[in-house]
C-alpha positions in Angstrom: 3.3 -37.9 -84.1 6.0 -35.7 -85.9 5.4 -33.1 -88.5 6.5 -33.5 -92.0 8.1 -29.9 -91.6 8.7 -26.9 -89.3 9.1 -23.7 -90.4 11.4 -21.3 -88.0 10.7 -17.5 -88.4 13.5 -16.0 -86.9 13.8 -12.6 -85.5 16.5 -11.3 -83.4 15.3 -10.1 -79.9 16.1 -6.4 -80.1 14.1 -6.2 -83.3 11.4 -7.6 -81.6 11.1 -5.4 -78.7 11.0 -2.6 -81.6 8.1 -4.1 -83.0 6.0 -4.8 -80.1 5.4 -1.3 -78.8 1.7 -0.2 -79.3 -0.1 -3.7 -78.7 -1.0 -5.8 -76.0 1.4 -8.5 -75.1 0.9 -12.0 -74.2 2.3 -14.1 -71.1 5.4 -15.1 -72.9 6.1 -11.9 -75.0 6.2 -10.1 -71.6 9.0 -11.9 -70.6 12.3 -10.2 -70.4 14.7 -10.1 -73.2 16.8 -12.8 -71.9 14.1 -15.3 -71.5 13.5 -14.6 -75.0 17.1 -15.3 -76.0 17.1 -18.5 -74.5 13.9 -19.4 -76.1 15.3 -18.2 -79.6 18.6 -19.9 -79.1 16.9 -23.4 -78.4 14.9 -23.1 -81.5 17.9 -22.3 -83.4 19.9 -25.1 -81.6 16.7 -27.8 -82.7 16.8 -26.5 -86.2 20.7 -27.3 -86.3 19.8 -30.8 -85.0 17.0 -31.7 -87.6 18.0 -29.3 -90.5 16.2 -31.7 -92.9 13.1 -30.9 -91.4 13.2 -27.4 -90.3 12.9 -24.7 -93.0 14.4 -21.5 -92.1 
């Protein structure tokens, strides 16, 4: 099963860090900035591989 379209909402890690204050974070949000940067890069790479299916 594959999606017809994927929507990628991209936010730089440092901007995320400034927005996440004042609320309880989930398990992935509590990971360090290096982890979040790797995840972001992975999603951006996937978007380049399938540009027809990924809307940024």
